[in-house]
Structures are given as C-alpha cells and as structure tokens.
C-alpha positions, 0 to 999 in steps of 0.5 A, spaced: 059 733 144 062 728 149 067 723 147 067 716 150 072 710 150 069 703 151 074 698 153 070 691 153 072 684 150 065 682 151 062 683 144 055 683 145 056 688 151 061 692 147 056 693 142 050 694 146 054 699 150 056 703 144 049 703 141 046 705 147 051 711 148 051 713 141 043 713 141 044 718 147 048 723 143 055 721 145 061 720 140 064 713 142 070 709 140 071 702 142 077 697 144 077 690 146 084 690 149 089 694 154 094 695 148 089 697 143 085 702 149 092 705 150 093 707 143 086 709 142 087 713 148 093 717 146 090 719 139 084 722 142 081 727 147 076 723 151 072 725 156 070 719 159 073 712 159 068 706 160 073 700 162 072 692 164 076 690 170 078 684 166 081 684 159 085 679 155 092 682 155 091 685 162 087 688 167 083 695 168 087 696 174 093 696 170 090 701 164 087 705 170 094 706 172 097 708 165 092 713 164 092 716 171 100 718 169 098 724 165 090 725 165 084 726 170 079 723 165 073 721 168 074 713 169 068 708 170 070 701 171 065 695 170 067 688 173 063 681 174 067 680 180 064 681 187 069 683 192 070 689 196 077 689 195 077 690 188 072 696 189 077 699 194 083 698 189 080 701 183 078 707 187 085 708 190 088 707 183 083 713 181 077 710 178 071 715 179 066 710 179 065 703 179 059 698 177 058 691 178 055 686 173 049 685 171 047 692 171 042 697 169 043 701 163 039 706 166 043 707 172 049 706 168 047 712 163 045 716 170 052 715 173 056 717 166 052 724 166 054 725 173 061 724 172 061 728 166 058 734 170 063 733 175 069 733 170 065 740 167 065 743 174 072 742 175 074 745 168 071 751 169 071 758 173 065 762 172 063 769 175 060 775 173 058 772 166 065 770 165 067 763 164 074 760 163 075 754 160 082 751 164 082 745 159 083 749 153 085 756 156 079 760 153 075 765 156 067 767 154 063 773 156 056 772 156 057 766 151 061 770 146 069 768 146 074 773 148 080 774 144 086 775 150 093 774 150 097 769 154 098 774 160 091 777 160 089 769 160 093 768 166 092 775 170 084 774 169 084 767 171 089 769 177 084 774 179 078 770 178 081 764 182 082 769 188 075 773 187 073 778 192 081 778 195 086 784 194 092 782 190 098 786 190 102 788 184 108 784 187 103 778 188 101 778 180 108 779 178 111 773 181 105 769 179 105 771 172 112 772 170 118 767 172 121 768 179 128 768 175 126 774 171 131 780 173 127 786 172 119 787 170 116 794 170 110 793 175 107 798 170 106 792 166 101 789 171 097 796 170 097 795 162 094 788 162 089 790 167 087 796 162 087 791 156 082 786 160 077 792 162 077 794 155 075 787 153 070 785 159 067 791 162 061 795 159 065 801 162 072 800 162 073 807 165 068 805 171 070 798 172 065 794 175 069 787 176 076 788 176 077 794 181 083 798 183 084 798 191 088 804 191 095 803 195 094 795 195 092 792 188 087 789 184 080 785 186 075 781 182 069 783 185 063 779 186 059 783 191 057 789 189 
C-alpha cells in the first residue's frame, strides 16, 4: 500500500483529499504546517508528498528544499497562484509535478498514479524473471524472495545493471570490495558467482543467466 503525506492548511480541501485518496486504497497522513510536515515525514516512509505552496509557517518551496536534502520521494505541489515563475521555481527545486487550483480530482488522481509508477520504475531492476528492489535491497525470482548475502546482492545488482556486458574479475572486485582492501583473493568472485547460480539458475551447472566468458569474466545474459 502506498503511503501519502498531505500538507494542506485548508481544512475542507485537506479532508476532501484525505477521504478521496483513502477511498482509492492509499494510506494517508495529514499535516497543516511546514513544521508538522517535517516531523511527520521523518517518522514515516512516504511514497508521495502532496503539498500546498502556501503554508501558515512557511512555503511549500522551503518544505521541498528540506525534503530534497536527503530524499527523492515523489512531490506534487498544489497552488492557488497563477504565475509561471512559481511553477519554474518549484520544478527547479525538485518538485515532480505542479497543479493550479481549482483542479479536477480525477486529473489529480491520475497524476498521482503516474508519479508512483515512475518512482516504482526507478526503484527496480528487472530481467529474466529476477527483480531487484533497490529501495529495500531485496531480490525476488518469479515473485518469490531470495535470501542473499550483502556481497551476493551487490554482485547480482552489478551484473544486472550492466546486462549483456562482460565484467572482469578485477572490475567486480573493485566494485564490491573497498579499494583500501590490501588483498582479496579473486577466487572470492568465483565463490559468490557459484552461490548466486545455485539460488537463481534452474540448472546451476549449466547456467543460462550468469555466464562465464573464459579468459574475460562474467556476464548477465538477456539475449539467448
């Protein structure tokens, strides 16, 4: 279930938005001020923030700046202002979408769905039935979660992010292990490749996805 924070001091609008979004199945929390919004935001993991441009103790611009310091959560700003400069300012600050009041509730809902789809796409790497969630660092194979170590996760992610490209043992070592490490046996790459194959491949002894390119390295294959 997606979680949305509404930041709006107009009571009627706030309650109307809260009701409409809950009716669509979203988990909704509300705040009326910039201060309350920051406290609420830090206490929860939101998927989207729906905020008014004008707040009693500050502006949506300031709130957006605070949020963008350490988060890429989807932000949709509402405003009663009718000026192009405000829209440009909002977009430059990292607002993902911007709507002027009065607005159509149907259009607002459509834009929220679109933003959530886009954020989902940014948070997943998917190939050959394997799906990596880069937000919570989990891996699923055909919708079933696979238990992996931190090293196995980084290795698989590196391979999938560079699909159909050969990665040498040296590249993998430098990516996964700190450059300050004095010595790491390159056999550790082979060991973790073998463990990943056991967890992902139907026939680990004849891998289809994580292929060895002899004398060169390893490749995540999507073209067969």
